C-alpha positions in Angstrom: 41.6 36.1 25.3 42.4 37.9 28.3 46.4 38.0 27.2 45.4 39.3 23.7 43.2 42.2 25.6 45.7 43.6 27.9 47.9 43.6 25.0 45.6 45.9 23.0 45.2 43.3 20.2 41.6 42.8 18.8 39.8 39.9 20.6 37.7 37.8 18.5 35.3 35.0 19.2 37.3 32.5 17.8 39.8 33.3 20.3 37.6 31.3 22.7 38.7 28.0 21.1 42.5 29.0 21.4 42.5 27.9 24.9 42.1 24.4 23.9 46.1 24.4 22.9 46.7 24.7 26.8 44.3 21.8 27.3 46.7 19.1 28.7 49.2 21.7 30.7 46.2 23.2 32.3 44.7 19.9 33.2 48.0 19.3 34.8 47.9 22.3 36.6 44.3 21.8 37.7 45.0 18.3 39.2 48.2 19.2 41.1 46.9 22.2 42.4 43.7 20.8 43.2 45.7 17.8 45.2 47.7 20.6 47.2 45.0 22.9 48.1 43.3 19.6 49.0 46.3 18.7 51.6 46.3 22.5 52.4 42.6 22.6 53.7 42.7 18.9 55.2 45.6 19.7 57.6 44.2 23.2 58.4 42.1 26.0 56.8 44.9 28.5 57.0 47.5 26.6 54.6 44.8 26.1 52.2 43.6 29.8 52.1 47.4 30.6 51.9 48.0 28.4 48.8 44.6 29.5 47.3 46.1 33.0 47.5 49.8 32.2 46.1 48.3 29.9 43.4 46.3 32.9 41.1 49.1 33.6 38.7 49.6 30.4 37.8 46.7 30.0 34.7 48.1 33.2 33.4 51.8 31.9 33.4 50.6 29.0 31.5 49.8 31.1 28.5 52.2 34.2 29.2 55.4 31.8 29.6 54.2 28.8 27.9 55.0 26.9 31.0 53.8 23.5 31.6 51.6 22.9 35.1 54.4 22.3 37.6 56.5 25.0 36.2 53.7 27.4 36.6 53.0 26.4 40.1 56.6 26.9 41.0 57.0 30.5 39.6 53.7 31.3 40.8 54.3 30.7 44.5 57.5 32.6 43.8 55.9 35.6 42.6 53.1 35.2 45.3 55.9 35.2 48.0 57.7 38.3 46.6 54.7 40.3 46.3 52.5 38.6 49.0 50.7 42.2 50.0 49.6 42.9 46.5 48.5 39.6 45.9 46.6 39.4 49.0 45.1 43.0 48.3 43.9 41.4 44.5 42.7 38.1 46.0 40.4 39.8 48.6 39.0 42.1 46.0 38.1 39.4 43.5 36.7 37.3 46.1 34.4 39.9 47.3 33.7 40.8 43.7 33.0 37.1 42.9 30.9 36.7 45.9 28.7 39.6 44.7 28.5 38.4 41.2 27.4 35.2 42.4 24.8 36.2 44.6 23.1 38.4 41.5 21.7 36.1 38.9 23.7 36.4 35.4 26.1 38.8 37.0 28.9 36.1 37.6 29.0 36.0 33.7 30.4 39.3 33.8 32.5 39.2 36.8 34.4 35.8 35.5 35.8 37.4 32.6 36.9 40.3 34.7 38.7 38.2 37.2 40.5 36.6 34.4 41.8 39.9 32.8 42.6 41.0 36.4 44.9 38.0 37.3 46.3 38.0 33.8 47.2 41.8 34.0 48.7 41.5 37.4 50.9 38.4 36.1 52.3 40.1 33.4 53.3 43.1 35.5 54.8 41.3 37.9 56.9 39.3 35.4 57.8 42.7 33.7 55.8 41.9 30.5 53.4 44.3 31.3 51.8 45.7 27.9 52.7 49.1 27.4 49.3 50.3 26.2 47.3 49.3 29.5 50.1 50.3 31.7 50.4 53.7 30.2 46.8 54.3 30.5 46.8 53.5 34.1 49.6 55.5 35.2 
């Protein structure tokens, strides 16, 4: 839904169910990322935080580039390293918004889609597939 939205296409309620097309790939990603994060947080908190920051583009890459879980993680880490300052700023803003949204009843239901759209828009701009309708409006 986020990809269709940032491309300027009409988003319909049936688009919710299209996410099941990526079910296996997203679970592979979730398991591998979960193991990596668990190891990162187990050894010291700092590696876990860095991995959390570097993994924010993986799910949008699964959809935008039709990657598998491992490939999405590999490219995601490269994108995160190349754009670390922007990634860190985006991560901090989204964490603050999610903290505020999580503390207000039902506000998290509004913040979560916004988070997904922000990460998808950032990912598409970093991989140079930025939709012209949205980019043109922002500039």
